[in-house]
N, C-alpha and C positions, 0 to 999 in steps of 0.2 A: 501684903494686901492695905491702904490705914489710911483712913481720915485723915484730909490735909487738904492740898492745895492745885496739882495736881500733876507733880513731877511724875514723871517714869523710867527706870532705870534700871536698862533691860542689859547683865552677864557685866555689872558696874558699869557700861556706858550711858548717857543718855542714847532715846531713843534717837534725836536724829542725826547723835556720831553713830552708832550700829549701823540700820532699815537708813539708803541712799533713798532710796525704790520711794513715793509714798504711794504706791502701791500697798506695798507693806504698811504702815501706818497704819492710812484708810482701815486695813485687812485690823488689825491688832484693835483698833480706834470704835469700831463697827458695836462691841453691846456695852461702851458705854455712852457712843453719841444713841445708842438705840433707849438709853435709862433715863438719858438726858443725866447721868454724873461724871460727864472726863472734867471737873473739874476742885467735885467732890474728896479725892482719893486719891494716896500717891501708890506708885503700883512699883514696888525690885520684882523685876526677873532671871530664872537662872534659867537658862539652857543651852543643849547640846545636841549633838548630832542631828540628822539633818542637812539641807539648807535654810537657807532663809528664808523663802518661804513656806516652808513648812516649821519653822521657828517657830516665824508668826503664828500661822495657823496652828500652831498649841495652844503658846499665849493666848489668843482668844478665844479656844477654848476655857484653858481655865480660868477666866478674866469671870467666861457669860458663867460659868462651875458658879463663880464664888459668886453674885453678883447676881443670881438661883438662887444661891443659899442662905441671900440677905433677906426676900422678900420675894411673898409669891406672887402679892402685880407683877414686876421686873421678869418674875418662873413663868408667866406667861407669854409677854412681851417675847421673849428672847426664845422660847417653844415655836413662838409657830414666828419668825424669823430663821429656824436649823441651825440658827446659831450651839442650840446644845449634845449634838449626836455631833458620837466619836468616828473620823475614819478611821475606820476598821483596817483600810487594807496595812497589808504589806510584808516586808522579804518573803519573796518564796523559798525555799529552802535548797541548796544542791542535790541534786541526782547524783546516788552514784553511780559512776564509769562514767562520766559526761565530765567535760571542764567547770558548767554551770548549771541552771536553774534550765533556763530554755534554749542553751548554748548548747549543739552536737560537735563533735567536734567532724574534716569535713573528711567527705565521703572520697575514700581511691577506687577505683574502677579497678585499676592493674597494679 
């Protein structure tokens, strides 16, 4: 993230090529719109894993953290809207003797 004119690159592609859905773009731009800094920064992001929505949430969280570190007033705004809180959900581990975390082997009566 550096000062510039508002170009946004995700995994070496323009944000409009990488994200087709408007909701994902809206999620990503949320911290920039709250701080009125959409066209003041050039942003390059590399993300992997999860799905497109999970990646969009991760990008939003990263942008919010950078903006909070830059200005204390922005931090108050972002914290008020819950953009600095990390989603703590993780993949549940596979249990021994079972095919997955929640899945069980099929019960056979005979």
